[in-house]
C-alpha positions in Angstrom: -0.3 -0.2 0.3 1.0 3.3 -0.9 0.1 6.7 1.1 -0.2 10.0 -0.1 0.9 13.3 1.8 -0.7 16.1 0.8 -0.9 19.1 3.0 -2.3 22.0 0.5 -5.0 20.0 -1.0 -6.8 22.0 -3.6 -9.9 22.1 -5.6 -8.0 22.3 -9.0 -10.3 24.3 -12.2 -8.7 23.9 -16.0 -10.2 26.0 -18.0 -10.1 26.1 -21.9 -10.7 29.4 -23.4 -9.9 29.3 -27.3 -9.8 33.2 -28.0 -8.4 34.5 -24.5 -7.3 37.9 -24.6 -6.4 39.1 -21.4 -8.1 42.1 -20.3 -11.6 41.1 -21.9 -14.5 38.6 -21.0 -13.9 35.3 -22.3 -15.8 32.2 -22.5 -14.5 28.8 -21.6 -15.2 26.5 -24.2 -14.7 23.4 -21.9 -14.3 23.2 -17.8 -12.6 20.3 -15.6 -13.0 20.4 -11.9 -10.7 17.7 -9.8 -9.3 17.5 -6.2 -6.3 18.8 -6.4 -2.0 19.1 -4.6 1.3 17.3 -5.9 0.3 14.5 -3.5 -3.6 13.8 -4.8 -2.3 14.3 -8.0 0.3 11.7 -7.4 -2.6 8.9 -5.8 -4.5 9.3 -9.1 -1.8 8.5 -10.8 -0.8 5.2 -9.3 -4.3 4.6 -9.0 -4.7 4.5 -12.7 -1.8 2.1 -13.0 -3.7 -0.1 -10.8 -2.0 0.1 -7.8 -3.6 0.3 -4.1 -3.1 4.5 -2.7 -4.2 5.7 0.3 -4.7 9.7 0.0 -4.3 11.6 3.0 -3.2 15.5 4.3 -5.2 18.3 5.4 -8.7 19.7 4.1 -10.9 22.6 6.1 -14.2 24.2 4.6 -16.7 23.5 1.9 -13.5 23.3 -0.6 -11.8 20.4 1.1 -15.7 19.1 1.3 -15.9 19.3 -2.3 -12.1 17.5 -2.3 -12.7 14.8 -0.5 -16.3 14.0 -2.0 -14.9 14.4 -5.4 -11.6 11.9 -4.6 -14.2 9.3 -3.5 -16.1 9.7 -6.9 -12.8 8.9 -8.5 -12.7 5.9 -6.2 -9.6 6.8 -4.4 -9.2 5.6 -0.5 -8.5 8.6 1.7 -8.2 9.9 5.2 -7.6 13.5 5.4 -7.4 15.2 8.3 -10.6 18.0 8.6 -9.0 21.4 9.7 -10.8 25.3 10.3 -10.0 26.9 7.8 -10.8 26.7 3.6 -8.8 24.5 1.1 -7.4 26.7 -1.1 -8.6 27.1 -4.9 -6.5 26.6 -8.3 -6.7 27.7 -11.6 -5.6 27.3 -14.9 -7.0 29.0 -18.4 -5.0 26.9 -21.6 -5.4 29.4 -24.1 -5.7 29.0 -28.1 -1.7 28.3 -28.9 -1.5 25.7 -25.6 -0.1 28.0 -23.4 -0.9 27.5 -19.6 -1.7 30.2 -17.2 -2.3 29.5 -13.4 -3.7 31.3 -10.5 -2.6 29.8 -7.6 -3.8 30.0 -3.7 -2.3 29.9 -0.8 -3.9 27.8 0.9 -5.4 27.7 4.7 -3.7 28.6 8.3 -2.9 25.4 10.1 -2.7 25.0 13.5 0.0 22.9 15.2 -3.1 21.1 16.8 -3.6 20.4 13.8 -1.0 19.0 12.6 0.1 17.1 15.4 -3.7 14.9 14.0 -2.3 14.5 11.0 1.1 13.6 12.3 -1.1 11.0 14.7 -2.9 9.3 11.4 0.8 9.0 9.7 1.4 7.0 12.1 -1.6 4.6 12.2 -1.5 4.6 7.7 2.6 3.5 8.8 1.4 0.5 10.3 0.5 -0.9 7.1 2.1 1.4 4.4 4.7 -0.1 2.3 5.7 3.3 0.7 4.7 7.2 2.0 5.1 10.0 -1.0 5.6 13.4 1.0 4.7 15.8 -1.9 3.5 19.9 -2.6 3.4 22.9 -0.9 3.5 23.2 3.1 0.2 25.7 3.9 0.9 28.8 6.0 2.3 29.0 9.8 3.6 25.3 8.7 7.6 25.1 10.1 9.9 24.6 7.1 10.6 21.3 9.0 7.6 19.6 9.0 8.2 17.1 5.6 11.9 16.3 7.9 10.1 15.4 10.2 7.8 12.9 9.1 11.2 11.6 6.8 11.8 10.7 10.5 9.5 9.5 11.9 9.3 7.3 9.1 12.5 6.3 8.1 13.3 2.2 8.6 9.8 1.9 8.5 8.6 2.4 4.8 10.2 4.0 1.6 9.7 7.8 2.0 9.7 9.6 -1.5 9.8 13.6 -1.2 8.3 16.1 -4.0 8.9 19.7 -2.9 10.6 22.8 -3.4 12.1 25.6 -1.0 13.7 25.5 2.1 10.8 22.5 3.0 13.2 20.5 0.3 16.0 22.0 1.6 15.2 20.7 5.2 13.9 17.4 3.8 16.8 16.0 1.8 18.8 16.6 5.4 16.5 13.9 6.9 18.0 10.7 4.5 14.7 10.3 2.5 14.8 7.4 -0.2 14.0 9.3 -2.7 13.5 13.2 -4.2 12.1 14.3 -6.9 12.1 18.2 -8.0 12.1 19.9 -11.3 15.3 21.1 -12.5 13.8 24.9 -11.4 12.8 23.9 -7.8 16.4 22.1 -7.7 18.3 25.0 -9.1 16.8 27.1 -6.1 18.2 24.2 -3.6 22.0 23.8 -5.7 22.0 27.7 -6.3 23.0 27.6 -9.8 21.4 28.0 -13.5 21.5 24.5 -15.1 22.6 25.2 -18.8 23.1 21.5 -19.9 22.9 18.2 -18.9 26.7 18.1 -17.3 24.7 20.6 -14.8 21.8 17.7 -13.9 24.1 15.1 -13.5 26.0 17.6 -10.9 22.7 18.7 -9.4 21.6 14.8 -8.8 24.6 14.6 -7.3 24.4 17.1 -5.1 21.1 16.1 -3.7 22.7 12.9 -2.8 25.2 14.1 -1.3 22.9 16.4 0.4 21.2 13.4 2.1 19.0 11.6 -0.2 19.3 8.0 -0.9 18.4 8.8 -4.9 17.5 11.6 -6.7 15.9 13.0 -9.9 15.5 16.3 -11.3 13.3 16.1 -13.8 12.2 18.7 -16.7 10.4 19.0 -20.0 12.7 16.4 -22.6 13.4 13.6 -19.6 15.3 13.7 -16.3 19.2 13.3 -14.6 18.2 10.7 -12.4 21.0 9.4 -9.3 20.0 5.9 -8.1 21.3 3.8 -5.0 19.3 1.1 -5.2 18.9 -1.1 -1.4 22.1 -2.3 -0.4 24.2 -0.9 -3.7 27.9 0.4 -1.9 27.5 3.3 -4.8 24.3 5.4 -6.6 24.3 5.2 -10.8 23.5 8.1 -12.6 20.8 7.5 -15.7 19.7 9.9 -18.8 16.2 10.0 -19.7 15.2 11.4 -23.2 12.3 11.3 -23.8 10.2 12.4 -27.7 8.7 15.8 -27.9 5.6 16.3 -27.5 2.9 18.7 -28.2 1.4 19.1 -25.0 -2.8 19.6 -24.0 -1.4 20.6 -20.1 1.5 20.5 -18.2 -0.2 20.5 -15.0 1.0 17.2 -12.8 3.0 16.0 -15.7 5.5 15.6 -12.8 3.1 14.1 -10.2 2.1 11.6 -12.6 6.1 11.2 -13.7 6.9 10.1 -9.7 3.5 7.8 -9.4 5.6 5.6 -12.4 9.0 5.7 -10.9 7.0 4.5 -7.4 5.4 2.1 -9.2 8.4 0.1 -10.4 9.5 0.0 -7.3 6.8 -1.3 -6.0 6.9 -4.1 -8.4 10.3 -4.7 -8.8 12.0 -3.5 -11.7 15.4 -2.4 -12.4 16.1 1.1 -12.3 16.6 1.1 -15.9 13.1 0.1 -16.6 11.5 2.2 -13.7 12.3 5.4 -15.5 11.2 4.3 -18.5 7.3 3.8 -17.0 7.7 7.2 -14.9 8.8 9.0 -18.0 5.9 7.3 -20.1 3.2 8.7 -17.4 4.6 12.3 -18.0 4.1 12.0 -21.5 1.0 10.6 -20.9 -0.3 12.9 -18.8 0.1 15.9 -21.1 -1.5 14.2 -23.7 -4.7 14.6 -21.5 -6.5 17.5 -19.3 -6.1 17.3 -15.6 -3.3 15.8 -13.5 -2.2 12.7 -13.1 -4.8 12.0 -16.0 -3.8 9.4 -18.9 -4.8 5.9 -20.4 -2.9 3.0 -19.9 -2.9 2.3 -23.5 -1.1 5.3 -24.0 1.8 4.8 -21.2 2.4 1.1 -23.1 2.7 3.5 -26.6 4.9 5.8 -25.1 7.2 3.6 -22.8 8.3 2.5 -26.6 9.8 5.7 -27.2 12.0 6.2 -24.0 15.6 6.1 -23.9 17.4 5.4 -20.7 21.2 5.2 -20.7 23.8 5.6 -17.8 26.3 8.4 -17.6 29.7 9.0 -15.9 28.4 10.7 -12.4 29.6 14.6 -12.0 31.5 16.1 -9.0 28.3 17.9 -6.6 28.4 22.0 -6.9 27.9 24.7 -9.2 29.9 24.4 -12.8 33.7 25.3 -12.7 
Protein backbone atom coordinates (compact mmCIF):
# COMPACT_ATOMS: atom_id res chain seq x y z
CA UNK A 1 0.00 0.00 0.00
CA UNK A 2 1.23 3.50 -0.91
CA UNK A 3 0.15 6.53 1.15
CA UNK A 4 0.29 10.02 -0.34
CA UNK A 5 0.39 13.04 1.98
CA UNK A 6 -0.95 16.39 0.73
CA UNK A 7 -0.81 19.18 3.28
CA UNK A 8 -2.03 21.86 0.87
CA UNK A 9 -4.79 20.07 -1.02
CA UNK A 10 -6.75 22.08 -3.58
CA UNK A 11 -9.74 22.03 -5.85
CA UNK A 12 -8.25 22.42 -9.34
CA UNK A 13 -10.17 23.96 -12.26
CA UNK A 14 -8.80 23.80 -15.80
CA UNK A 15 -10.50 26.12 -18.31
CA UNK A 16 -10.01 25.89 -22.07
CA UNK A 17 -10.45 29.37 -23.58
CA UNK A 18 -10.07 29.21 -27.38
CA UNK A 19 -10.11 33.00 -27.95
CA UNK A 20 -8.41 34.10 -24.75
CA UNK A 21 -7.47 37.78 -24.58
CA UNK A 22 -6.14 39.43 -21.44
CA UNK A 23 -8.19 42.34 -20.12
CA UNK A 24 -11.43 41.31 -21.84
CA UNK A 25 -14.39 39.05 -21.13
CA UNK A 26 -13.60 35.48 -22.21
CA UNK A 27 -15.79 32.42 -22.54
CA UNK A 28 -14.48 28.94 -21.71
CA UNK A 29 -15.31 26.17 -24.17
CA UNK A 30 -14.58 23.44 -21.63
CA UNK A 31 -13.99 23.16 -17.89
CA UNK A 32 -12.64 20.36 -15.71
CA UNK A 33 -12.71 20.35 -11.91
CA UNK A 34 -10.73 17.77 -9.93
CA UNK A 35 -9.31 17.37 -6.43
CA UNK A 36 -5.70 18.50 -6.57
CA UNK A 37 -2.46 19.19 -4.80
CA UNK A 38 0.65 17.25 -5.76
CA UNK A 39 0.07 14.30 -3.44
CA UNK A 40 -3.51 13.96 -4.66
CA UNK A 41 -2.28 14.01 -8.26
CA UNK A 42 0.21 11.24 -7.45
CA UNK A 43 -2.58 9.19 -5.85
CA UNK A 44 -4.75 9.57 -8.95
CA UNK A 45 -1.92 8.44 -11.22
CA UNK A 46 -1.12 5.49 -8.96
CA UNK A 47 -4.74 4.34 -9.07
CA UNK A 48 -4.71 4.53 -12.87
CA UNK A 49 -1.62 2.33 -12.81
CA UNK A 50 -3.45 -0.20 -10.64
CA UNK A 51 -1.52 0.42 -7.41
CA UNK A 52 -3.27 0.32 -4.00
CA UNK A 53 -3.16 3.86 -2.62
CA UNK A 54 -4.59 5.96 0.21
CA UNK A 55 -4.56 9.76 0.04
CA UNK A 56 -4.25 11.67 3.30
CA UNK A 57 -3.44 15.23 4.31
CA UNK A 58 -5.32 18.33 5.42
CA UNK A 59 -8.69 19.55 4.10
CA UNK A 60 -11.02 22.22 5.43
CA UNK A 61 -14.24 24.10 4.75
CA UNK A 62 -16.58 23.60 1.82
CA UNK A 63 -13.65 23.32 -0.55
CA UNK A 64 -12.16 20.58 1.61
CA UNK A 65 -15.48 18.73 1.53
CA UNK A 66 -15.52 18.99 -2.28
CA UNK A 67 -11.96 17.61 -2.41
CA UNK A 68 -12.85 14.60 -0.27
CA UNK A 69 -16.12 13.95 -2.12
CA UNK A 70 -14.32 14.21 -5.44
CA UNK A 71 -11.69 11.67 -4.40
CA UNK A 72 -14.41 9.29 -3.22
CA UNK A 73 -16.24 9.65 -6.54
CA UNK A 74 -13.00 8.74 -8.35
CA UNK A 75 -12.67 5.62 -6.20
CA UNK A 76 -9.50 6.87 -4.49
CA UNK A 77 -9.36 5.79 -0.85
CA UNK A 78 -8.80 8.80 1.39
CA UNK A 79 -8.42 9.64 5.06
CA UNK A 80 -7.91 13.39 5.48
CA UNK A 81 -7.69 15.42 8.68
CA UNK A 82 -10.39 18.11 8.70
CA UNK A 83 -9.02 21.54 9.63
CA UNK A 84 -10.65 24.83 10.60
CA UNK A 85 -9.35 26.84 7.62
CA UNK A 86 -10.71 26.75 4.08
CA UNK A 87 -8.73 24.66 1.60
CA UNK A 88 -7.47 26.50 -1.47
CA UNK A 89 -8.59 26.50 -5.07
CA UNK A 90 -6.44 26.85 -8.18
CA UNK A 91 -7.37 27.77 -11.74
CA UNK A 92 -5.49 27.02 -14.95
CA UNK A 93 -6.45 28.80 -18.18
CA UNK A 94 -5.33 27.15 -21.43
CA UNK A 95 -5.21 29.62 -24.34
CA UNK A 96 -5.43 28.96 -28.12
CA UNK A 97 -1.66 28.41 -28.36
CA UNK A 98 -1.66 25.81 -25.62
CA UNK A 99 -0.04 28.21 -23.15
CA UNK A 100 -1.20 27.72 -19.61
CA UNK A 101 -1.76 30.45 -17.03
CA UNK A 102 -2.17 29.27 -13.44
CA UNK A 103 -3.70 31.20 -10.54
CA UNK A 104 -2.97 29.43 -7.24
CA UNK A 105 -4.11 30.43 -3.76
CA UNK A 106 -1.72 30.19 -0.82
CA UNK A 107 -3.95 27.91 1.20
CA UNK A 108 -5.22 27.97 4.80
CA UNK A 109 -3.37 28.69 8.01
CA UNK A 110 -2.92 25.48 10.01
CA UNK A 111 -2.74 25.10 13.78
CA UNK A 112 -0.19 23.06 15.73
CA UNK A 113 -2.99 20.87 17.06
CA UNK A 114 -4.10 20.04 13.51
CA UNK A 115 -0.54 19.16 12.50
CA UNK A 116 -0.34 16.92 15.54
CA UNK A 117 -3.48 15.07 14.52
CA UNK A 118 -2.06 14.56 11.02
CA UNK A 119 1.18 13.16 12.42
CA UNK A 120 -0.79 10.67 14.52
CA UNK A 121 -2.75 9.63 11.43
CA UNK A 122 0.50 9.15 9.50
CA UNK A 123 1.86 6.94 12.28
CA UNK A 124 -1.33 4.87 12.15
CA UNK A 125 -1.30 4.51 8.35
CA UNK A 126 2.39 3.59 8.39
CA UNK A 127 1.52 0.31 10.14
CA UNK A 128 -0.02 -1.03 6.93
CA UNK A 129 1.96 0.88 4.31
CA UNK A 130 5.00 0.02 2.22
CA UNK A 131 5.64 3.52 0.90
CA UNK A 132 4.88 7.18 1.70
CA UNK A 133 4.88 10.10 -0.73
CA UNK A 134 5.28 13.58 0.81
CA UNK A 135 4.43 16.01 -1.92
CA UNK A 136 3.63 19.67 -2.57
CA UNK A 137 3.75 23.03 -0.86
CA UNK A 138 3.12 23.67 2.82
CA UNK A 139 0.16 25.74 4.04
CA UNK A 140 0.67 28.87 6.12
CA UNK A 141 2.02 28.44 9.67
CA UNK A 142 3.51 25.02 8.88
CA UNK A 143 7.23 25.01 9.74
CA UNK A 144 9.72 24.36 6.95
CA UNK A 145 11.01 21.25 8.74
CA UNK A 146 7.62 19.50 8.90
CA UNK A 147 8.41 17.20 5.98
CA UNK A 148 11.82 16.46 7.50
CA UNK A 149 10.12 15.50 10.76
CA UNK A 150 7.83 13.06 8.92
CA UNK A 151 10.78 11.57 7.02
CA UNK A 152 12.62 10.94 10.31
CA UNK A 153 9.44 9.50 11.84
CA UNK A 154 9.00 7.01 9.00
CA UNK A 155 12.63 6.23 8.19
CA UNK A 156 13.35 2.53 8.55
CA UNK A 157 9.65 1.61 8.50
CA UNK A 158 8.66 2.42 4.91
CA UNK A 159 10.12 3.77 1.67
CA UNK A 160 9.78 7.59 1.74
CA UNK A 161 9.67 9.81 -1.38
CA UNK A 162 9.77 13.61 -1.08
CA UNK A 163 8.70 16.06 -3.78
CA UNK A 164 8.79 19.64 -2.51
CA UNK A 165 10.50 22.93 -3.25
CA UNK A 166 12.33 25.75 -1.50
CA UNK A 167 13.20 25.49 2.21
CA UNK A 168 10.98 22.43 2.87
CA UNK A 169 12.93 20.53 0.19
CA UNK A 170 16.30 21.81 1.41
CA UNK A 171 15.60 20.75 4.99
CA UNK A 172 13.83 17.56 3.94
CA UNK A 173 16.76 16.30 1.86
CA UNK A 174 18.91 16.37 4.97
CA UNK A 175 16.52 13.97 6.73
CA UNK A 176 17.69 11.15 4.41
CA UNK A 177 14.58 10.32 2.33
CA UNK A 178 14.78 7.34 0.00
CA UNK A 179 13.98 9.53 -3.00
CA UNK A 180 13.63 13.22 -3.90
CA UNK A 181 12.04 14.22 -7.21
CA UNK A 182 12.13 17.98 -7.88
CA UNK A 183 11.97 19.56 -11.31
CA UNK A 184 14.92 21.47 -12.74
CA UNK A 185 13.74 24.90 -11.57
CA UNK A 186 13.14 23.67 -8.02
CA UNK A 187 16.57 22.02 -8.01
CA UNK A 188 18.27 25.24 -9.18
CA UNK A 189 16.93 26.93 -6.04
CA UNK A 190 18.53 24.28 -3.86
CA UNK A 191 21.95 23.98 -5.54
CA UNK A 192 22.27 27.71 -6.16
CA UNK A 193 22.99 27.95 -9.89
CA UNK A 194 21.13 27.81 -13.21
CA UNK A 195 21.38 24.80 -15.51
CA UNK A 196 22.56 25.26 -19.08
CA UNK A 197 23.45 21.70 -20.11
CA UNK A 198 23.01 18.06 -19.14
CA UNK A 199 26.19 18.03 -17.07
CA UNK A 200 24.61 20.63 -14.77
CA UNK A 201 21.68 18.30 -14.10
CA UNK A 202 24.03 15.40 -13.49
CA UNK A 203 26.01 17.46 -10.97
CA UNK A 204 22.78 18.65 -9.33
CA UNK A 205 21.51 15.10 -8.86
CA UNK A 206 24.85 14.24 -7.25
CA UNK A 207 24.50 17.28 -4.98
CA UNK A 208 21.05 16.19 -3.81
CA UNK A 209 22.36 12.74 -2.88
CA UNK A 210 25.39 14.24 -1.16
CA UNK A 211 22.97 16.35 0.93
CA UNK A 212 21.27 13.19 2.23
CA UNK A 213 18.82 11.72 -0.28
CA UNK A 214 19.44 8.08 -1.17
CA UNK A 215 18.30 8.67 -4.77
CA UNK A 216 17.47 11.85 -6.68
CA UNK A 217 15.59 12.53 -9.92
CA UNK A 218 15.78 15.95 -11.55
CA UNK A 219 13.16 16.12 -14.28
CA UNK A 220 12.39 18.60 -17.03
CA UNK A 221 10.42 18.75 -20.29
CA UNK A 222 12.72 16.43 -22.26
CA UNK A 223 13.11 13.76 -19.55
CA UNK A 224 15.31 13.65 -16.48
CA UNK A 225 18.63 12.86 -14.87
CA UNK A 226 18.38 10.27 -12.10
CA UNK A 227 21.01 9.22 -9.58
CA UNK A 228 19.79 5.93 -8.15
CA UNK A 229 21.17 3.97 -5.23
CA UNK A 230 19.62 0.53 -5.00
CA UNK A 231 19.04 -0.96 -1.52
CA UNK A 232 22.26 -2.51 -0.25
CA UNK A 233 24.37 -1.05 -3.07
CA UNK A 234 27.67 0.61 -2.15
CA UNK A 235 27.34 3.34 -4.76
CA UNK A 236 24.75 5.07 -6.92
CA UNK A 237 24.37 4.96 -10.69
CA UNK A 238 23.42 8.02 -12.79
CA UNK A 239 21.04 7.75 -15.75
CA UNK A 240 19.91 10.16 -18.46
CA UNK A 241 16.33 9.75 -19.65
CA UNK A 242 15.22 11.32 -22.92
CA UNK A 243 11.62 11.54 -24.12
CA UNK A 244 10.21 12.63 -27.50
CA UNK A 245 8.97 16.22 -27.65
CA UNK A 246 5.18 16.23 -27.66
CA UNK A 247 2.66 19.03 -28.02
CA UNK A 248 1.24 19.46 -24.54
CA UNK A 249 -2.50 19.73 -24.02
CA UNK A 250 -1.86 20.39 -20.32
CA UNK A 251 1.39 20.22 -18.37
CA UNK A 252 -0.22 20.30 -14.91
CA UNK A 253 0.65 17.16 -12.97
CA UNK A 254 3.21 15.73 -15.41
CA UNK A 255 5.85 15.59 -12.68
CA UNK A 256 3.36 13.92 -10.35
CA UNK A 257 2.51 11.31 -12.99
CA UNK A 258 6.25 10.79 -13.52
CA UNK A 259 6.77 10.17 -9.80
CA UNK A 260 3.79 7.78 -9.66
CA UNK A 261 5.26 5.77 -12.53
CA UNK A 262 8.65 5.51 -10.87
CA UNK A 263 7.19 4.41 -7.54
CA UNK A 264 5.00 1.86 -9.30
CA UNK A 265 8.19 0.38 -10.74
CA UNK A 266 9.70 0.28 -7.25
CA UNK A 267 6.72 -1.61 -5.81
CA UNK A 268 6.84 -4.09 -8.70
CA UNK A 269 10.53 -4.80 -8.21
CA UNK A 270 11.59 -3.45 -11.62
CA UNK A 271 15.19 -2.40 -12.22
CA UNK A 272 16.17 1.27 -12.43
CA UNK A 273 16.02 1.50 -16.24
CA UNK A 274 12.55 -0.01 -16.33
CA UNK A 275 11.31 2.24 -13.51
CA UNK A 276 12.60 5.34 -15.26
CA UNK A 277 11.09 4.28 -18.57
CA UNK A 278 7.68 3.79 -16.97
CA UNK A 279 7.98 7.11 -15.13
CA UNK A 280 8.80 9.04 -18.30
CA UNK A 281 5.98 7.34 -20.20
CA UNK A 282 3.49 8.38 -17.51
CA UNK A 283 4.73 11.96 -17.68
CA UNK A 284 4.30 12.04 -21.47
CA UNK A 285 0.84 10.44 -21.29
CA UNK A 286 -0.23 13.01 -18.70
CA UNK A 287 0.38 15.99 -21.00
CA UNK A 288 -1.88 14.46 -23.66
CA UNK A 289 -4.98 14.73 -21.47
CA UNK A 290 -6.50 17.58 -19.39
CA UNK A 291 -6.26 16.97 -15.65
CA UNK A 292 -3.34 16.19 -13.37
CA UNK A 293 -2.53 12.50 -13.05
CA UNK A 294 -5.07 11.68 -15.77
CA UNK A 295 -3.96 9.36 -18.56
CA UNK A 296 -4.84 6.15 -20.34
CA UNK A 297 -2.89 2.98 -19.56
CA UNK A 298 -2.75 2.21 -23.28
CA UNK A 299 -1.04 5.57 -23.91
CA UNK A 300 1.56 4.80 -21.22
CA UNK A 301 2.31 1.46 -22.87
CA UNK A 302 2.69 3.15 -26.25
CA UNK A 303 5.01 5.86 -24.91
CA UNK A 304 7.30 3.39 -23.11
CA UNK A 305 8.64 2.26 -26.46
CA UNK A 306 9.80 5.80 -27.28
CA UNK A 307 11.72 6.52 -24.06
CA UNK A 308 15.53 6.32 -24.13
CA UNK A 309 17.52 5.54 -20.98
CA UNK A 310 21.29 5.25 -20.71
CA UNK A 311 23.94 5.36 -18.01
CA UNK A 312 26.17 8.44 -17.73
CA UNK A 313 29.26 9.28 -15.74
CA UNK A 314 28.62 10.97 -12.44
CA UNK A 315 29.69 14.60 -12.24
CA UNK A 316 31.22 16.28 -9.19
CA UNK A 317 28.64 17.81 -6.89
CA UNK A 318 28.46 21.59 -6.85
CA UNK A 319 28.29 24.46 -9.35
CA UNK A 320 30.06 24.22 -12.71
CA UNK A 321 33.59 25.66 -12.84
